[in-house]
C-alpha positions as CSV (number, residue, x, y, z in Angstrom):
1,M,15.5,-33.0,-9.0
2,P,19.3,-32.8,-8.2
3,L,21.0,-29.5,-9.1
4,F,24.3,-31.1,-10.1
5,P,25.7,-34.2,-11.8
6,E,26.3,-37.0,-9.3
7,S,30.1,-36.4,-9.3
8,A,29.6,-32.9,-7.9
9,Y,28.1,-34.4,-4.7
10,Q,31.3,-36.3,-4.0
11,L,33.0,-33.2,-2.7
12,E,33.6,-33.6,1.0
13,L,32.5,-30.6,3.0
14,P,34.9,-29.4,5.8
15,K,34.2,-29.9,9.5
16,M,32.8,-26.9,11.4
17,H,34.4,-25.6,14.6
18,R,32.6,-23.8,17.4
19,V,33.7,-20.2,18.0
20,L,32.6,-17.8,20.8
21,Q,32.4,-14.1,19.9
22,K,33.2,-11.7,22.7
23,F,31.1,-8.6,23.1
24,D,30.2,-6.3,26.0
25,T,28.1,-8.4,28.4
26,T,26.6,-5.5,30.4
27,Q,22.9,-6.0,30.9
28,L,20.1,-4.7,33.1
29,E,20.2,-6.4,36.5
30,N,16.6,-6.1,37.4
31,V,14.0,-5.4,34.7
32,E,11.1,-5.1,37.1
33,E,12.8,-2.7,39.5
34,T,13.9,-0.5,36.6
35,L,10.4,-0.3,35.2
36,R,8.9,0.6,38.5
37,A,11.5,3.3,39.1
38,E,10.8,4.7,35.6
39,M,7.1,4.6,36.2
40,H,7.4,6.7,39.4
41,K,9.5,9.4,37.8
42,K,7.4,12.5,38.3
43,E,7.4,13.4,34.6
44,I,5.9,9.9,33.9
45,S,3.6,9.3,36.9
46,S,2.0,12.7,36.6
47,L,0.6,11.7,33.2
48,V,-1.4,8.8,34.6
49,K,-4.7,9.6,36.3
50,P,-7.1,7.2,38.1
51,G,-9.8,5.9,35.7
52,M,-7.8,6.5,32.5
53,R,-8.3,4.0,29.7
54,I,-4.7,3.5,28.6
55,A,-3.7,1.8,25.3
56,M,-0.4,-0.1,25.6
57,A,0.9,-0.4,22.0
58,V,2.9,-3.7,21.7
59,G,4.7,-4.8,18.6
60,S,5.8,-8.0,16.9
61,R,9.6,-8.2,17.4
62,G,11.2,-10.8,19.5
63,I,12.2,-8.5,22.4
64,Q,13.8,-10.2,25.4
65,N,11.6,-10.0,28.5
66,L,8.7,-8.5,26.5
67,A,6.0,-10.3,28.4
68,L,7.6,-9.3,31.7
69,I,7.9,-5.7,30.6
70,V,4.3,-5.5,29.5
71,K,3.0,-7.3,32.6
72,T,5.0,-5.0,35.0
73,I,3.8,-1.8,33.3
74,A,0.2,-3.1,33.3
75,D,0.4,-3.9,37.0
76,E,1.8,-0.5,37.8
77,L,-0.8,1.3,35.8
78,Q,-3.5,-0.6,37.6
79,N,-1.9,0.2,41.0
80,M,-2.2,3.9,40.0
81,G,-5.9,3.4,39.3
82,A,-5.8,3.3,35.5
83,M,-7.5,0.8,33.2
84,P,-4.9,-0.4,30.7
85,F,-5.4,-2.6,27.7
86,I,-3.2,-3.9,24.9
87,V,-3.4,-3.0,21.2
88,P,-1.2,-4.8,18.7
89,A,1.1,-2.2,17.0
90,M,2.7,-4.1,14.2
91,G,1.5,-2.6,10.9
92,S,0.8,-5.4,8.5
93,H,2.3,-8.3,10.5
94,G,0.2,-11.3,11.5
95,G,-1.1,-11.6,8.0
96,G,-2.6,-8.2,8.2
97,T,-5.5,-9.5,10.2
98,A,-6.8,-8.8,13.7
99,K,-6.8,-12.5,14.6
100,G,-3.3,-13.0,13.2
101,Q,-1.9,-10.1,15.2
102,T,-3.5,-11.5,18.4
103,A,-1.8,-14.8,17.6
104,V,1.6,-13.0,17.2
105,L,1.2,-11.5,20.7
106,E,0.2,-14.9,22.1
107,G,3.4,-16.3,20.7
108,Y,5.3,-13.9,23.0
109,G,3.2,-14.9,26.0
110,I,1.1,-11.8,25.9
111,T,-2.6,-12.7,26.4
112,E,-5.5,-11.4,28.5
113,E,-4.8,-14.3,30.9
114,T,-1.1,-13.8,31.3
115,I,-1.0,-10.0,31.5
116,G,-4.3,-9.6,33.3
117,I,-5.8,-6.9,31.0
118,P,-7.8,-6.9,27.7
119,V,-6.2,-7.3,24.3
120,K,-8.1,-5.2,21.8
121,S,-7.1,-6.2,18.2
122,S,-8.7,-4.5,15.2
123,L,-7.6,-3.2,11.8
124,E,-10.0,-0.2,12.2
125,V,-8.1,3.1,12.0
126,D,-8.9,6.7,12.4
127,E,-7.5,9.4,10.1
128,I,-5.8,12.2,12.0
129,G,-4.2,14.4,9.4
130,T,-1.8,14.6,6.5
131,V,2.0,15.0,6.2
132,E,4.2,15.7,3.2
133,C,7.4,14.3,1.9
134,E,9.3,14.6,-1.4
135,S,7.2,11.9,-3.0
136,G,3.8,13.4,-2.0
137,T,1.2,13.8,0.7
138,V,0.1,11.0,2.9
139,Q,-2.9,10.7,5.2
140,V,-1.8,9.4,8.6
141,V,-4.0,6.9,10.5
142,V,-4.0,5.4,14.0
143,D,-5.5,2.3,15.5
144,H,-9.1,3.1,16.5
145,Y,-8.9,1.8,20.0
146,A,-5.7,3.7,20.7
147,A,-7.1,6.9,19.2
148,H,-10.0,6.8,21.5
149,A,-8.1,6.0,24.7
150,D,-7.2,8.5,27.3
151,L,-3.5,7.8,27.0
152,I,-1.3,5.8,24.6
153,I,2.0,4.1,25.6
154,P,4.1,2.7,22.8
155,I,6.5,-0.1,23.9
156,G,9.3,-0.9,21.5
157,R,12.9,-1.7,20.9
158,V,15.2,1.1,19.6
159,K,17.6,-0.2,17.0
160,P,19.1,0.5,13.5
161,H,16.5,0.0,10.8
162,T,17.0,-2.6,8.1
163,D,16.3,-0.4,5.1
164,F,17.3,3.2,5.8
165,R,19.6,5.5,7.8
166,G,18.6,8.6,9.7
167,P,18.7,10.2,13.2
168,I,15.5,8.2,14.0
169,E,15.1,4.6,12.7
170,S,13.4,1.7,14.4
171,G,11.9,2.7,17.7
172,L,9.1,4.7,19.3
173,C,8.4,7.0,16.3
174,K,8.1,3.9,14.0
175,M,5.8,2.2,16.5
176,L,3.5,5.3,16.6
177,T,3.3,5.6,12.8
178,I,3.8,2.2,11.1
179,G,2.9,0.0,14.1
180,L,-0.2,1.8,15.2
181,G,-1.1,2.6,11.6
182,K,-2.0,-1.1,11.2
183,F,-2.3,-2.5,7.6
184,E,-3.7,0.7,6.1
185,G,-1.2,3.1,7.7
186,C,1.8,0.8,7.1
187,T,0.9,0.6,3.4
188,R,0.3,4.3,3.0
189,L,3.7,5.3,4.5
190,H,5.7,2.6,2.7
191,H,4.0,3.8,-0.5
192,M,6.0,7.0,-0.1
193,G,9.2,5.0,-0.2
194,A,11.6,4.0,2.6
195,I,14.1,6.4,1.1
196,H,12.0,9.2,2.6
197,F,11.6,7.6,6.1
198,P,14.4,9.6,7.8
199,T,12.2,12.7,7.5
200,L,8.8,11.2,7.0
201,L,8.6,9.0,10.1
202,P,9.6,11.8,12.6
203,V,7.1,14.2,11.0
204,A,4.3,11.6,11.0
205,A,5.1,10.7,14.6
206,K,4.9,14.3,15.6
207,L,1.4,14.5,14.0
208,V,0.4,11.4,16.0
209,I,1.7,12.9,19.2
210,D,-0.1,16.2,18.5
211,K,-3.4,14.7,17.5
212,T,-3.7,11.7,19.8
213,P,-3.2,11.2,23.6
214,V,0.3,9.8,23.5
215,G,1.7,10.0,27.0
216,F,5.1,8.5,27.0
217,G,7.0,5.7,25.3
218,V,8.9,2.8,26.7
219,A,12.2,2.5,24.9
220,I,14.1,-0.8,25.1
221,I,17.7,-1.4,24.1
222,E,19.3,-4.8,23.9
223,N,23.0,-5.8,24.1
224,S,25.0,-7.9,21.6
225,Y,23.7,-11.1,23.3
226,D,20.0,-10.3,22.9
227,Q,19.7,-9.3,26.6
228,T,17.9,-6.3,28.0
229,Y,20.6,-3.5,28.3
230,H,18.5,-0.4,28.9
231,I,14.9,0.6,29.5
232,E,13.8,4.2,29.6
233,M,10.4,5.9,29.7
234,V,10.3,9.0,27.5
235,P,7.6,11.7,27.7
236,A,5.9,12.2,24.4
237,D,7.2,15.8,24.0
238,K,10.8,14.5,24.4
239,I,10.7,11.4,22.1
240,H,12.1,13.2,19.0
241,D,15.0,14.6,21.0
242,R,15.8,11.5,23.0
243,E,15.4,8.8,20.3
244,P,18.4,9.7,18.3
245,E,20.6,9.4,21.4
246,L,19.1,6.0,22.2
247,L,19.7,4.9,18.6
248,K,23.4,5.7,19.0
249,I,23.6,3.6,22.1
250,A,21.7,0.7,20.3
251,R,24.0,0.9,17.3
252,S,27.0,0.6,19.5
253,K,25.5,-2.6,21.0
254,M,24.9,-4.4,17.7
255,P,26.7,-7.7,17.3
256,K,28.7,-8.6,14.2
257,I,30.1,-11.7,12.5
258,L,33.8,-11.1,13.2
259,V,35.4,-12.6,10.2
260,K,36.3,-10.7,7.0
261,E,35.2,-13.0,4.1
262,I,32.5,-15.7,3.9
263,D,31.9,-17.9,0.8
264,A,28.7,-19.4,2.3
265,L,26.7,-18.3,5.3
266,I,24.3,-20.8,6.6
267,V,21.4,-19.3,8.7
268,Q,19.7,-21.9,10.9
269,E,16.5,-19.8,11.3
270,M,15.0,-16.5,10.2
271,G,11.7,-14.8,11.0
272,K,9.9,-11.6,11.8
273,D,10.6,-12.1,15.6
274,I,14.4,-11.9,14.7
275,S,14.2,-8.9,12.3
276,G,11.7,-7.0,10.2
277,A,13.6,-8.5,7.2
278,G,13.8,-12.0,8.7
279,M,17.6,-11.7,8.7
280,D,18.9,-8.3,9.8
281,P,20.7,-6.5,6.9
282,N,22.8,-4.7,9.5
283,I,24.4,-8.1,10.2
284,I,24.5,-9.7,6.8
285,G,25.1,-6.5,4.8
286,R,22.4,-7.4,2.2
287,A,19.1,-5.6,1.9
288,A,16.3,-6.0,-0.6
289,R,17.9,-3.5,-3.0
290,G,21.5,-4.6,-2.6
291,R,24.4,-4.2,-0.3
292,L,24.1,-1.7,2.6
293,K,26.2,1.4,1.8
294,D,27.7,1.8,5.3
295,F,28.1,-1.9,6.1
296,D,31.4,-2.7,7.9
297,G,30.9,-6.4,8.4
298,P,32.1,-9.4,6.4
299,E,31.9,-9.8,2.6
300,I,29.4,-12.6,2.2
301,Q,29.0,-14.2,-1.2
302,R,26.0,-16.6,-0.7
303,F,23.3,-17.4,1.9
304,L,21.4,-20.5,2.7
305,V,18.4,-20.5,5.0
306,K,17.4,-23.7,6.8
307,S,14.2,-22.9,8.6
308,L,11.7,-20.3,9.9
309,T,11.3,-19.5,13.6
310,K,8.1,-20.8,15.3
311,D,7.2,-17.2,16.3
312,T,7.2,-15.9,12.8
313,H,4.0,-17.9,12.2
314,G,4.9,-18.7,8.6
315,N,5.7,-15.1,7.7
316,A,8.9,-15.4,5.6
317,S,9.0,-11.8,4.5
318,G,12.7,-11.2,3.8
319,I,13.4,-14.7,2.5
320,G,14.3,-13.0,-0.8
321,L,17.6,-11.9,0.8
322,A,18.7,-15.5,0.7
323,D,20.1,-17.3,-2.4
324,Y,19.0,-20.8,-1.4
325,V,16.5,-22.3,1.0
326,L,15.9,-25.8,2.2
327,K,12.8,-27.3,0.5
328,P,11.2,-28.3,3.9
329,C,11.6,-24.7,5.0
330,A,9.9,-23.4,1.8
331,E,7.0,-25.7,2.5
332,T,6.3,-24.1,5.9
333,I,6.0,-20.6,4.4
334,D,2.5,-19.0,4.8
335,L,2.4,-17.3,1.4
336,G,-0.6,-15.2,2.4
337,A,1.1,-13.7,5.5
338,T,4.4,-13.3,3.6
339,Y,2.9,-11.7,0.5
340,T,0.7,-9.3,2.6
341,N,3.6,-8.1,4.6
342,S,6.0,-7.8,1.6
343,V,3.5,-5.9,-0.5
344,S,2.3,-3.6,2.2
345,C,5.9,-2.7,3.1
346,G,6.6,-1.9,-0.6
347,N,9.1,-4.7,-0.7
348,P,7.9,-7.5,-3.0
349,E,11.6,-8.5,-3.4
350,G,11.6,-9.7,0.1
351,G,8.8,-12.2,-0.5
352,R,10.5,-13.9,-3.5
353,I,11.3,-17.6,-2.7
354,P,14.9,-18.5,-3.4
355,I,16.1,-21.6,-5.2
356,Q,15.0,-24.6,-3.1
357,V,17.6,-27.3,-2.3
358,M,17.0,-30.8,-1.0
359,D,19.3,-30.7,2.0
360,V,22.1,-28.7,3.7
361,K,24.9,-30.4,1.6
362,E,23.2,-29.5,-1.7
363,G,22.6,-26.0,-0.4
364,V,26.2,-25.4,0.6
365,L,27.5,-26.9,-2.7
366,A,25.1,-24.5,-4.5
367,C,26.5,-21.5,-2.5
368,L,30.1,-22.5,-3.2
369,R,29.7,-23.3,-6.9
370,S,27.8,-20.0,-7.5
371,G,30.3,-17.9,-5.7
372,V,33.2,-16.1,-7.4
373,G,36.8,-17.4,-6.9
374,V,35.8,-19.9,-4.2
375,D,38.5,-22.5,-3.3
376,L,36.4,-25.7,-3.2
377,N,39.1,-27.4,-1.3
378,A,39.2,-24.7,1.4
379,P,35.9,-22.9,1.4
380,K,35.1,-20.2,4.0
381,I,31.8,-21.2,5.6
382,V,30.1,-19.8,8.6
383,Y,27.0,-21.2,10.4
384,I,24.9,-19.0,12.7
385,K,21.6,-19.7,14.5
386,N,20.1,-16.4,13.5
387,T,21.2,-12.7,13.1
388,L,20.1,-11.8,16.6
389,Q,22.1,-14.4,18.5
390,L,25.8,-14.1,17.5
391,G,27.6,-14.9,20.7
392,E,28.3,-18.4,19.2
393,I,29.1,-19.2,15.5
394,W,30.6,-22.1,13.7
395,V,33.4,-21.8,11.1
396,S,35.1,-24.0,8.6
397,D,38.7,-25.1,8.6
398,A,39.7,-22.3,6.3
399,L,38.8,-19.6,8.9
400,I,40.5,-21.1,11.9
401,E,43.8,-19.1,11.5
402,E,41.8,-15.8,11.3
403,V,39.9,-16.8,14.4
404,R,43.1,-17.5,16.3
405,R,44.4,-14.0,15.4
406,N,41.4,-12.2,16.7
407,P,41.3,-11.5,20.4
408,Q,37.5,-11.2,20.3
409,L,37.1,-14.8,19.1
410,I,37.6,-17.9,21.1
411,L,38.1,-21.2,19.3
412,C,36.4,-24.1,21.2
413,D,37.5,-27.7,21.2
414,E,34.3,-28.8,19.4
415,E,33.7,-29.8,15.8
416,Q,30.7,-31.0,13.9
417,S,29.7,-31.8,10.3
418,I,27.8,-29.2,8.5
419,E,25.0,-31.7,7.7
420,K,24.4,-32.5,11.4
421,L,25.0,-29.1,12.9
422,Q,22.0,-27.7,14.8
423,M,22.4,-24.9,17.4
424,S,20.2,-24.9,20.4
C-alpha cells in the first residue's frame, strides 16, 4: 500500500555525486610476518608448550584478514608442537546455536578444512565464579571446551563500543566475557545493564583470566578504510593495562561522515559483520536508547536501510536504529536469530522492524517528509555502503558546496540517480 497520495511521488529526487573521503591510509604491510614476529616474542612463545591443547577464541565481526590471521597463528602454534583448535566466541550470535555459530565462522572462511585444525562449537559453559556491580551479582561462565583447554587465546578487534564508554570497550576483555560466555554468559552480563559495562566487563575479564588458562590475546586494530592497521599479542596479565591504550589508537582511526547535516541517510547494507548494532552508532550517532552523548559527527534526521549483508546470516539485530527499511530487505530477516540476539543483549529495541517501504524512492520521500524543516527542493541526502567502509560516499546537490570547502573531501566527476545507485 502506498504511503502517500499519488501527487507526492511526482517530486523529483536530486542526482547523487560520488565523493571520496580522505583519511590516514597507513596499514600493516605484512600481516603474516607481523604475526610470526609477535608469536616469537619471548613473553608470548614461553607460554606455549609442546602438546598443549590451545583454544583459539574467534568472534563474529567482519575483521579484515581474519581467516589469514587465524590460519597463521594456528600454523605457528602447530610448529611449536601445540594442538590448537577453534571455539566460536560470539555470545548469542549465530541464532544462539552451536550450528549457527559454526556457520558464521564458515562465512569468514574459517573451517576445519581451511585452517587445518578442529572447530569445536558448543553452547555448554562452565561456571567459574561471581562478580558484582551496582545492579547485582552475576555468575560468570566460559565456553566448556575453552575452560578445559591448556591455554586460551582470544582473537579480536579493539574498537569503541556501540552502547557505552569506558577505558575498556570492545576488545579482548569483551571477547573473554561476553564472547566466550556464549548465550548464557552474554545474557547474564547484559541483564546487569550495559550502563555498568565500563566496570563490569574488566572485573569479569579478570575473573576469567584468574580462573581459566588464558595465555595471551591477539588485539587487532583497523584503519579508517577497514584495513589491518596494527596487530599485537598481549600476555594475559597485561591485557587490562594495554587495552585502554589500544582503544585510544582505535578511536583515532575511526572514520566519519564528513558533512554537518543530513536529512536522509541511505545505508546500502547493514549486518553483524559490520557492527554489533548492524550500523555502528559511533558513525551514525544513534543508539538503541537515543543519540550518543559524545557524538561529534553529522546531525542525521532519518535513516533508510536497503539490505542485509550476506555474512550476517539474516541477523538484523540493530535494524531498529533505522526509520525505514525496504520491504525486500525486511523479508530476508531471520526473526529467530534477530530476536535471540536482541533479547539476550538486553536490547529488544534493536530488533524492532522499521516502517517498510516499497522502493528507494518511497523510502527517501518518507525520510524527507518525516524530517523537520527539510527543503524538499534541495534535500541533503547521503548514501553510504555501510558504516565500516566510508572512504567513498555519495551526496546530493545540496551538499556539493560543503564538499568543495572541505580539504578532506574530493568531489568526483560521477553522478547517479538515487534509485539506481549501488556501491560495489
